[in-house]
N, C-alpha and C positions, 0 to 999 in steps of 0.2 A: 504493500500500500504506500510506502514512503517514496517509491519511485515516481508516482503520478505527478506530484508537484514539480519534480525535476524535469520530467518530460514536457509538461505544459510550459515551463519556463523556457526550455530550448526552443519550442515552437514559437512562442511569443517573440523571443529575441530574433529568430529567423525572419518572422514577418516584419518586425521593426526594421531590420537591416534592408529587407526588400523594399519596404515603403520609403526608406530614405534614399533609395536609388543607388546603393553602394555597388560600384563596378568591380570587375575582376582586377583592373589596373590599380584601383584604390586599395584593394586587399593586398596586392603584391607590394605596393608602396609601404603599407603598414608592416608587413612582414620584414621588408628590407630595413625599415627604421628600427624594428625590434632587434634585428640581427646586429645592426650597427651599434645600438645601445649596449649590447652585451660586452663590447670592448671598452665601455666607459670604465674609468678607474675603479669606481665603486662596485662594478659588477664582475670584476675579474676573479677567477678562481685561484686564490692565493693561500699560501701556508699561513701567513699572518696578514690580517686585513690592513690595508693602507701601506704595506711594506713589500717591496720586491726582494725576495730572498734568493741570492744567486750563489751557486756552489762552484768551486774550482779547487785544484790540487795545491798543495803547499810543499816545497817552494813554488812560487809563482814566477816563472822564468820569462825574461825578454825573449823575443820581441812581442810576446803575447801580453805581458804586463810590464809595468815600469814604475818609476818613482822610488824613493828611498825606502829601504827595508824598515818595516814597523811591526812590532810584535802584535799578533802571533805570526805574521807573515814573514817569510824568509825570501831573500834575494830582491824581491820587488813587493809592491803594495797595491793590490787590486783597487783599493779605494782612491788611488791617485788619478784614475781616469787616463793614465798613460799606458802605452802598449795597445796592440790592436784589439785584443779581446775585451780589455777593460773599456776602451773607447767605444767599441760596438755596443757593449752592454749599456753604457750610459746613454748612448744615442737611442737605443731601443726603449729604454726606460722613459726617456723624454717623450717619445711618441705615445707611450701608454699613459702619460700624465703624471709621471713620478719626478719629483725633484731629486737632485743628486743625494741629498740627505735621507731620502726614502729607500735607498738601496742598501741592503745588508749582505755582506759577503761571508760565506761559511766555508770551512775546509771540508772537502769531499775528495778522498783518494780516487785516482783515475779509474781503477778497476771496479769501484762500487758505484760510480756515477751512472753507469748503464746496466746495473744489476736489477733484477726484477724486484718488485715490492714497493711499498710506500716510500715517499721521498720527503726529506726535511727541507728541500729547496723547491723554488718555483721552476727554475731551470738551472742546468749546469752547463758551463761553457769552459771547455778544457781540451781543445783540439781533438774532439771526439768525431771520428768519421762515422757518418750515418750509413750503416750497413744493413742489409736485410735481416741478418741474424740478430743484431742488436735491436732492430725495430720491432721484433716480436715481443719484447718485454718493456721497452720504453718508446715514447713518441719523440720524433725529431722535428725541429724547425726546418724550414728551407735552408739552403746553403747560405752561410755568411762568408765562406771562403772556399774556393775550389783549389785543391792542393795536389802536388806531386810529391812522391817520396824521393829522397836524395841519399847519397852515400858519402860519408865522411871517413877519410883515411888520414894517415900520418905521412907527411912528406918524407921521401927517401926510402920508404918501405917498398917491397916488391909490388904490392897491389897498386901503388900510386902511379904506376906506368900503364895500367890497364886502360883501354879505350873503348871497350864494348861490354855488354852484359855477358856475352859468351866467355870473355876472358876472365870473368869473376868467379867462375865455378870452382876453381881449386882452393878458394880461400874460406876462412871462417868469419862469419858475420854475427852481429849481435843486435838485439832490439829489446825494448821494454815489453814485458808480459802483457798480453791482451791487446796489443796494438796492431793496426793494419800494416805497420812497418814490418813486423814479424811475418804477417801473412804474405807480404810481398816477397820476402826472402824465400819462403817455402814454396810459393806457387809460381813465381816468375824467375827468380835467379836460379833456384834449384841447385844450390852448391853441393859439392861432394862431401863437405864436412857439416856435421850437425850444428845448427846455429846456437849461439848462446842466448839464453832468455833471462832477463833481469827484472826484479820487482819494481825498480824505478829507473828513470832515464839517467839519473846521477850515477847509479851503479853501472849502467851500460857505458857511460862516458868514461868512468874509471877503468873499466875493462879495456877500452881502446887505448887509454894512456899507458896502461900496464902491459900492453901487447898480448892480452889474453884473447883478443879478437883482432882480425885484420881490418875490419870495416864496420862502421856503425850506420844503420839505416834509420833515418828520422825524416819527418816532413821537411821540406826545403827551408822555410823560414827558421825553423829550429836549428838546421844545419849551419846557418850563418852565425847564430849565437854560439854554437859549440866551437866552431873554428875561430871565432873572434875572441872568446873569453875562456873556454873550458879546456881546450886541448892545444898545448904548445905545438907548433908546426902542423896543426890540423889543416886539412885541405878538403874542400868539396870536390870530389872526383867528378860529380855530375848529378843531374836529376834523372830519374828513371822515366821512360815513356809511359803514357797512360795505357793500361791494358783493360779492355772491357769498359764497363761503366765508369766515367770519370769520378774520382774520389772527391768528396767535399766534407767540410766540417759543418755540423749542425748542433744547435743547442738541444740538450736532452731534457725531457719532461717525464713525469710520472704518466704511465699509460692511461689514456683517456682524459687527460687534463685539457679542458677547453681553452686554456690560456694559449696553447700552441697556435691556434688560428689568429689570435690577436697579435702575437709576436710575428707571425708570417706577414700580416698586413703591415706591421712596422718595418720589417726587412724589405718588403716590396717598395715602400716609400723611400727608404734609405738607399736602395739600389737605383731606383729611378731618378732620384734627385742628385745622384753622384756622390753621396756621402760615403758609401762603402768603398768606392774607388779611391776617394781622397784619403781615407783612413789607411787603406792598403799602401798607397804611395808614401804616406807619412811614416808608417811603422814597419812595413815589411819589405825586405829585399827579395827579388824573385828572378834574378838573372844568373843562370848557371847552364853550362852545356848539357845537352840531352845525350845520355848514353844510348847507343844504338844496339 
């Protein structure tokens, strides 16, 4: 019996809408307005209302982050707005309606950023390649940077004279655990020696310095930092050619978080107005020979 009033109400509302001459175009406009409103700051699906919580690993390395080290952050400070990923984050935050002071950075180890389950962050930005396997357990934004892998060696070592991917097969390589850099070694270089796998990129860099590995595979911008700061006599032998679907970095979200569509809208605007290109030119170097 309780359903009758509800049914009558639906009929009356339907008749009222018809009597007011509501058109399908008007209905579409209303739906579009509602969809747009869902990206208003107050409507965003956030871990903490009114605050954009962003995860990344610690240390926070250039060229992705910059600024003077400030505890608890090591090497760089994500709050500085310097470095490509920090700058992109604040640009996206601005498009979503957040002031710089509304952004909170938290430490999230790389390998846990794209693990399944609830997240303590709204998104994580940490040179995470958006792969189909990872996308099964987290959602990714659109690309904020298209990337190639690169090879770092030490000048004067035998591998430093190699000029092709085929010439790399006899050597031992290393990469951080869980990265697409390791995947590239296994799937595309296919060396005769088992690659070294390291929990952190720092450990992989140390292995190169100590000659435990012949070459270190990392993304190209990171390779410039490694050779400039971390490895004496370090040299970028070259960047690897793209194989299959081009690799790109995306921000990682808890699976099903509606925030991803709003971030994508922000990235589209930043790409269209030239902001992303300008930030890449400011913070990232991308010139290295391609290994054939």
